[in-house]
Structure formats: C-alpha cells, structure tokens
N, CA, C and O of each residue as an XYZ file, in Angstrom:
308
protein
N      -0.940     13.828     -5.411
C      -0.673     12.413     -5.460
C      -2.012     11.669     -5.430
O      -2.902     12.005     -4.650
N      -2.136     10.680     -6.269
C      -3.373      9.903     -6.385
C      -3.153      8.492     -5.859
O      -2.222      7.801     -6.272
N      -4.014      8.074     -4.948
C      -3.937      6.700     -4.450
C      -4.685      5.798     -5.410
O      -5.852      6.041     -5.718
N      -4.018      4.756     -5.886
C      -4.624      3.842     -6.852
C      -5.154      2.566     -6.206
O      -6.226      2.087     -6.576
N      -4.414      2.008     -5.242
C      -4.805      0.732     -4.624
C      -4.431      0.754     -3.149
O      -3.543      1.494     -2.725
N      -5.130     -0.077     -2.375
C      -4.854     -0.221     -0.948
C      -5.151     -1.668     -0.565
O      -6.226     -2.192     -0.859
N      -4.196     -2.299      0.088
C      -4.367     -3.657      0.592
C      -4.203     -3.646      2.101
O      -3.436     -2.852      2.645
N      -4.932     -4.538      2.777
C      -4.902     -4.645      4.232
C      -4.833     -6.125      4.584
O      -5.460     -6.955      3.926
N      -4.067     -6.457      5.627
C      -3.900     -7.865      5.992
C      -5.076     -8.419      6.792
O      -5.027     -9.574      7.214
N      -6.122     -7.640      7.014
C      -7.329     -8.137      7.663
C      -7.237     -8.258      9.169
O      -8.136     -8.814      9.800
N      -6.171     -7.749      9.756
C      -6.002     -7.855     11.202
C      -6.165     -6.492     11.849
O      -5.774     -5.468     11.290
N      -6.754     -6.501     13.045
C      -6.977     -5.274     13.796
C      -5.926     -5.139     14.877
O      -5.346     -6.130     15.323
N      -5.690     -3.936     15.285
C      -4.771     -3.695     16.392
C      -3.436     -3.165     15.922
O      -2.962     -3.468     14.827
N      -2.849     -2.365     16.787
C      -1.596     -1.700     16.444
C      -0.466     -2.670     16.132
O       0.370     -2.387     15.274
N      -0.427     -3.794     16.805
C       0.682     -4.727     16.602
C       0.496     -5.629     15.399
O       1.479     -6.119     14.845
N      -0.735     -5.861     14.981
C      -0.998     -6.841     13.929
C      -1.308     -6.241     12.562
O      -1.050     -6.877     11.540
N      -1.853     -5.037     12.528
C      -2.325     -4.470     11.262
C      -1.162     -4.094     10.343
O      -0.143     -3.551     10.770
N      -1.367     -4.411      9.043
C      -0.414     -4.015      7.998
C      -1.215     -3.508      6.803
O      -2.285     -4.031      6.492
N      -0.687     -2.485      6.139
C      -1.304     -1.928      4.946
C      -0.238     -1.709      3.885
O       0.920     -1.431      4.195
N      -0.650     -1.841      2.623
C       0.219     -1.524      1.485
C      -0.590     -0.622      0.559
O      -1.734     -0.927      0.225
N       0.014      0.490      0.148
C      -0.642      1.471     -0.718
C       0.145      1.627     -2.016
O       1.376      1.608     -2.012
N      -0.569      1.779     -3.113
C       0.025      2.100     -4.409
C      -0.481      3.481     -4.803
O      -1.687      3.716     -4.881
N       0.460      4.394     -5.050
C       0.103      5.773     -5.407
C       0.902      6.205     -6.631
O       1.941      5.631     -6.956
N       0.388      7.230     -7.296
C       1.087      7.782     -8.449
C       1.018      9.308     -8.414
O       0.080      9.900     -7.880
N       2.035      9.913     -8.997
C       2.092     11.363     -9.148
C       2.851     11.624    -10.444
O       4.076     11.510    -10.495
N       2.109     11.973    -11.485
C       2.751     12.147    -12.789
C       3.291     10.816    -13.280
O       2.553      9.835    -13.363
N       4.584     10.781    -13.607
C       5.215      9.555    -14.101
C       5.844      8.719    -12.994
O       6.411      7.663    -13.274
N       5.757      9.160    -11.758
C       6.370      8.443    -10.644
C       5.328      7.596     -9.928
O       4.167      7.985     -9.801
N       5.764      6.435     -9.465
C       4.917      5.501     -8.731
C       5.513      5.288     -7.348
O       6.732      5.228     -7.184
N       4.641      5.174     -6.361
C       5.078      5.048     -4.973
C       4.346      3.895     -4.296
O       3.148      3.698     -4.496
N       5.083      3.142     -3.498
C       4.510      2.078     -2.689
C       4.828      2.422     -1.233
O       5.967      2.729     -0.883
N       3.796      2.364     -0.401
C       3.988      2.558      1.035
C       3.635      1.261      1.741
O       2.559      0.702      1.528
N       4.539      0.785      2.579
C       4.302     -0.373      3.433
C       4.179      0.158      4.860
O       5.124      0.736      5.398
N       3.005     -0.042      5.472
C       2.771      0.505      6.809
C       2.426     -0.623      7.778
O       1.613     -1.494      7.467
N       3.041     -0.599      8.935
C       2.738     -1.546     10.009
C       2.238     -0.764     11.206
O       2.842      0.239     11.587
N       1.136     -1.210     11.810
C       0.653     -0.585     13.025
C      -0.461      0.412     12.844
O      -0.704      1.210     13.749
N      -1.145      0.409     11.730
C      -2.266      1.325     11.535
C      -1.819      2.742     11.243
O      -0.672      2.974     10.863
N      -2.728      3.688     11.421
C      -2.454      5.077     11.031
C      -1.325      5.712     11.839
O      -0.673      6.639     11.360
N      -1.087      5.230     13.045
C       0.012      5.757     13.863
C       1.269      4.905     13.768
O       2.222      5.100     14.523
N       1.265      3.963     12.838
C       2.376      3.025     12.735
C       3.573      3.574     11.985
O       3.695      4.776     11.750
N       4.443      2.664     11.620
C       5.682      2.982     10.919
C       5.536      2.641      9.441
O       5.000      1.591      9.086
N       6.022      3.543      8.576
C       5.926      3.328      7.134
C       7.300      3.264      6.494
O       8.256      3.899      6.938
N       7.363      2.471      5.432
C       8.536      2.440      4.550
C       8.022      2.810      3.166
O       6.965      2.342      2.742
N       8.774      3.651      2.468
C       8.348      4.155      1.165
C       9.322      3.707      0.077
O      10.534      3.653      0.287
N       8.763      3.388     -1.083
C       9.542      2.963     -2.239
C       9.071      3.778     -3.440
O       7.872      4.004     -3.602
N       9.999      4.220     -4.279
C       9.691      5.049     -5.442
C      10.130      4.320     -6.709
O      11.199      3.710     -6.750
N       9.283      4.392     -7.748
C       9.549      3.667     -8.989
C       9.253      4.541    -10.200
O       8.459      5.479    -10.129
N       9.901      4.217    -11.302
C       9.689      4.945    -12.559
C       8.582      4.349    -13.414
O       8.186      4.947    -14.414
N       8.072      3.168    -13.034
C       7.014      2.547    -13.834
C       6.005      1.844    -12.929
O       6.321      1.433    -11.812
N       4.786      1.720    -13.443
C       3.740      1.016    -12.704
C       4.101     -0.449    -12.531
O       3.859     -1.022    -11.469
N       4.684     -1.070    -13.568
C       5.055     -2.481    -13.476
C       6.046     -2.736    -12.342
O       5.905     -3.704    -11.595
N       7.045     -1.869    -12.217
C       8.037     -2.035    -11.155
C       7.384     -1.868     -9.781
O       7.698     -2.604     -8.846
N       6.476     -0.898     -9.665
C       5.777     -0.692     -8.399
C       4.912     -1.895     -8.058
O       4.875     -2.320     -6.903
N       4.215     -2.450     -9.045
C       3.375     -3.623     -8.800
C       4.204     -4.849     -8.442
O       3.754     -5.690     -7.662
N       5.405     -4.964     -8.998
C       6.304     -6.054     -8.601
C       6.615     -5.954     -7.109
O       6.636     -6.966     -6.408
N       6.855     -4.744     -6.625
C       7.131     -4.541     -5.199
C       5.898     -4.876     -4.366
O       6.013     -5.512     -3.319
N       4.724     -4.456     -4.820
C       3.483     -4.771     -4.100
C       3.330     -6.281     -3.977
O       3.042     -6.786     -2.891
N       3.518     -7.006     -5.071
C       3.380     -8.463     -5.038
C       4.358     -9.082     -4.042
O       4.000    -10.016     -3.325
N       5.576     -8.576     -3.990
C       6.571     -9.087     -3.045
C       6.142     -8.804     -1.600
O       6.308     -9.654     -0.726
N       5.596     -7.621     -1.353
C       5.173     -7.268      0.001
C       3.948     -8.067      0.457
O       3.791     -8.333      1.648
N       3.095     -8.445     -0.472
C       1.885     -9.191     -0.123
C       2.136    -10.688     -0.011
O       1.255    -11.435      0.412
N       3.315    -11.123     -0.381
C       3.662    -12.538     -0.323
C       3.884    -12.945      1.130
O       4.643    -12.289      1.843
N       3.245    -13.995      1.570
C       3.425    -14.450      2.936
C       2.151    -15.040      3.505
O       1.193    -15.292      2.774
N       2.141    -15.259      4.816
C       1.020    -15.975      5.440
C      -0.252    -15.144      5.643
O      -1.319    -15.718      5.859
N      -0.170    -13.821      5.581
C      -1.362    -13.002      5.801
C      -2.356    -13.162      4.666
O      -1.979    -13.439      3.528
N      -3.642    -12.982      4.991
C      -4.704    -13.025      3.984
C      -5.037    -11.599      3.580
O      -5.913    -10.969      4.172
N      -4.345    -11.095      2.580
C      -4.485     -9.697      2.150
C      -5.799     -9.485      1.424
O      -6.264    -10.350      0.682
N      -6.395     -8.312      1.651
C      -7.634     -7.908      0.975
C      -7.402     -6.568      0.305
O      -6.794     -5.665      0.878
N      -7.894     -6.457     -0.909
C      -7.823     -5.156     -1.575
C      -9.030     -4.333     -1.135
O     -10.171     -4.786     -1.227
N      -8.768     -3.137     -0.663
C      -9.828     -2.230     -0.223
C     -10.114     -1.221     -1.321
O      -9.239     -0.919     -2.132
N     -11.331     -0.700     -1.353
C     -11.670      0.322     -2.343
C     -10.949      1.619     -2.012
O     -10.702      1.952     -0.853
N     -10.634      2.316     -3.052
C     -10.006      3.626     -2.907
C     -11.117      4.661     -2.950
O     -11.997      4.609     -3.810
N     -11.071      5.608     -2.011
C     -12.066      6.682     -2.002
C     -11.839      7.610     -3.185
O     -10.694      7.916     -3.518
N     -12.913      8.061     -3.826
C     -12.733      9.026     -4.909
C     -12.147     10.328     -4.360
O     -12.383     10.670     -3.201
N     -11.387     11.055     -5.179
C     -10.795     12.308     -4.701
C     -11.852     13.308     -4.254
O     -12.935     13.377     -4.834
N     -11.535     14.077     -3.231
C     -12.457     15.128     -2.751
C     -12.513     16.258     -3.776
O     -11.519     16.571     -4.432
N     -13.676     16.853     -3.898
C     -13.809     17.960     -4.852
C     -14.103     19.217     -4.141
O     -14.250     20.264     -4.773
C-alpha cells in the first residue's frame, strides 16, 4: 500500500490531534480518518476511484480546523 497524502489539523495532544491519510493499492483507494495521534482511533473508507476518495478527503477536512498537508516519506528501499 502506498501513502499518497497526509493532512494534519495542526493540534498537538491525544485529545486534539486529527489526521487524514490518502492511500492506494492497485486500483483501490483508501482514506483513513484518525483522531488522537498514533494511539488514537481510526475510521477507514475504501473507494474504487481517486476522485471518490478525494471527495471524502475534502468532506473530512471541511470545518473549523486549519488543516495542513504534510509531506509523504519516500518508500523505504
């Protein structure tokens, strides 16, 4: 699975931090919505197209938080 994008709401701490990830594997696209940092709770969504996955990302980023797109690390070799 390849991570394509990562957004963060810019807040620190288990109660405030939120992340949204866009990933792909072959023809399938996945969006992960995570609250609470690395030990937090995640919700996963699966899509057949990048456009549908990006529509979900836009919906998840809508709101009062100031979302930032973070760089994706290159794959390990």
